[in-house]
C-alpha positions as CSV (number, residue, x, y, z in Angstrom):
1,X,-6.2,28.8,-7.8
2,X,-3.4,26.6,-7.2
3,X,-3.6,23.0,-7.3
4,X,-3.3,21.5,-3.3
5,X,0.2,19.8,-2.7
6,X,0.1,16.1,-3.6
7,X,1.6,13.8,-1.5
8,X,2.6,10.1,-3.9
9,X,2.3,6.9,-1.2
10,X,2.9,4.0,-3.2
11,X,2.1,0.6,-1.1
12,X,4.3,-2.3,-1.9
13,X,3.6,-6.1,-1.0
14,X,5.3,-9.1,-2.6
15,X,2.9,-9.9,-5.9
16,X,0.5,-6.8,-5.0
17,X,-2.8,-9.0,-5.0
18,X,-3.2,-9.2,-1.1
19,X,-1.6,-6.6,1.0
20,X,-0.6,-3.7,-1.5
21,X,-3.6,-2.9,-2.8
22,X,-6.2,-3.3,0.2
23,X,-3.7,-0.6,1.4
24,X,-4.4,1.0,-1.3
25,X,-8.0,1.4,-1.5
26,X,-8.2,1.9,2.4
27,X,-6.3,4.6,2.4
28,X,-7.9,5.9,-0.2
29,X,-11.4,5.5,1.3
30,X,-10.2,7.0,4.7
31,X,-8.4,10.2,3.3
32,X,-12.1,10.5,0.2
33,X,-14.3,9.9,3.9
34,X,-12.0,13.0,5.8
35,X,-12.5,14.9,2.5
36,X,-8.6,15.4,1.3
37,X,-8.7,12.9,-1.3
38,X,-7.3,15.5,-3.4
39,X,-3.9,15.9,-1.9
40,X,-2.9,12.5,-2.2
41,X,-1.5,10.7,-5.5
42,X,-1.7,6.8,-4.6
43,X,-0.5,3.8,-5.8
44,X,0.3,0.1,-5.4
45,X,2.7,-2.4,-6.6
46,X,4.4,-5.6,-6.1
47,X,8.4,-6.7,-6.1
48,X,7.3,-9.4,-8.4
49,X,5.5,-9.7,-11.4
50,X,3.7,-13.1,-11.6
51,X,0.1,-11.6,-11.2
52,X,0.4,-8.3,-13.4
53,X,-2.1,-7.1,-14.8
54,X,-4.3,-9.5,-12.1
55,X,-7.3,-8.0,-10.2
56,X,-6.4,-7.8,-6.3
57,X,-7.3,-11.7,-4.8
58,X,-10.8,-12.3,-4.1
59,X,-10.4,-12.2,-0.8
60,X,-8.8,-8.7,-0.5
61,X,-11.8,-7.7,-2.8
62,X,-14.6,-9.3,-0.2
63,X,-12.5,-7.4,2.7
64,X,-12.8,-4.2,0.9
65,X,-16.1,-4.1,0.0
66,X,-17.2,-5.6,3.5
67,X,-15.7,-2.4,5.3
68,X,-17.2,-0.3,2.5
69,X,-14.8,0.1,-0.2
70,X,-14.2,-1.2,-3.5
71,X,-10.5,-2.2,-5.0
72,X,-12.1,-3.8,-8.1
73,X,-10.6,-1.3,-10.2
74,X,-7.0,-2.5,-9.4
75,X,-4.7,-4.2,-11.1
76,X,-1.5,-5.7,-9.9
77,X,1.7,-4.5,-11.4
78,X,5.4,-4.8,-10.9
79,X,7.1,-2.2,-9.1
80,X,9.6,0.0,-11.5
81,X,12.9,1.6,-10.6
82,X,10.8,4.9,-11.7
83,X,8.8,4.8,-9.2
84,X,11.8,5.9,-7.1
85,X,11.3,9.3,-8.4
86,X,7.3,9.8,-8.8
87,X,6.7,8.7,-5.7
88,X,7.5,10.5,-2.1
89,X,6.8,7.6,0.1
90,X,7.0,3.9,-0.8
91,X,5.7,1.9,2.3
92,X,6.9,-1.9,2.1
93,X,4.7,-4.4,4.1
94,X,7.5,-6.6,5.4
95,X,11.0,-6.9,5.9
96,X,12.0,-8.6,2.3
97,X,9.5,-6.0,0.8
98,X,12.0,-3.7,2.3
99,X,14.6,-5.3,1.6
100,X,14.6,-5.3,-2.5
101,X,12.9,-2.0,-2.0
102,X,15.9,-0.7,-0.5
103,X,18.3,-2.7,-3.7
104,X,16.1,-1.5,-6.3
105,X,16.1,2.1,-5.0
106,X,19.9,2.3,-5.6
107,X,22.2,4.9,-3.7
108,X,19.8,8.0,-3.9
109,X,16.2,7.7,-3.8
110,X,14.0,10.8,-4.1
111,X,11.4,8.5,-2.4
112,X,11.5,7.5,1.4
113,X,11.3,3.9,1.7
114,X,10.1,2.4,4.7
115,X,8.6,-0.9,6.9
116,X,4.5,0.4,6.6
117,X,4.2,-0.2,10.3
118,X,7.3,1.2,11.3
119,X,6.8,4.3,9.4
120,X,2.8,4.6,10.0
121,X,2.8,3.4,13.5
122,X,6.0,3.2,15.1
123,X,6.2,-0.3,15.3
124,X,9.1,-2.6,13.4
125,X,6.2,-5.6,12.8
126,X,5.2,-6.7,9.5
127,X,2.1,-6.8,7.7
128,X,1.6,-10.8,7.7
129,X,0.9,-12.1,3.7
130,X,-2.3,-13.5,4.1
131,X,-2.5,-15.3,0.8
132,X,-1.8,-19.0,1.8
133,X,-4.5,-17.8,5.1
134,X,-8.0,-18.5,5.1
135,X,-10.4,-15.6,4.9
136,X,-9.8,-14.7,8.7
137,X,-6.0,-13.9,7.7
138,X,-7.3,-11.1,5.4
139,X,-9.5,-9.5,8.3
140,X,-6.2,-9.6,10.5
141,X,-4.5,-8.3,7.8
142,X,-7.6,-5.0,7.4
143,X,-7.4,-4.6,10.9
144,X,-3.4,-4.3,10.8
145,X,-3.8,-1.8,7.5
146,X,-6.7,0.0,9.5
147,X,-4.6,1.3,12.1
148,X,-1.4,2.2,10.3
149,X,-3.7,4.1,7.4
150,X,-5.3,5.8,9.7
151,X,-2.1,6.9,11.7
152,X,-0.1,8.0,8.3
153,X,-3.8,9.9,6.8
154,X,-3.1,12.0,10.2
155,X,1.0,12.6,9.9
156,X,0.3,13.8,6.3
């Protein structure tokens, strides 16, 4: 029996400890609940390397646990040029992420690079970085990511 086609999706934010690991874990959770987890290869990365090898932010981990999934097995990493060949879809969380991704991708990337909310929901809006916010900022981000990830799962 042939292996099912895998959609390779990379979620990207600034440092890969708040938004993108939450998006990766949430999408994996939704795909698993839909019985479709074998269709996807997922990862997350940061534009910068400030948190290389670190766990996701404790507030992101707590938000994930509150909503029924765990992201404690993830480790922050910086995006590489090879990612543009390894993933078919690379979603940046904000305008600065997308600008940096397009610059890094070069003139003819294999991957589609897009703003997360624009690609998933047709809205040109940023997923705000909750790093300097209180806990409720992470909850707001979770609900924005939930709407986008639900839409993305139905599109792919």
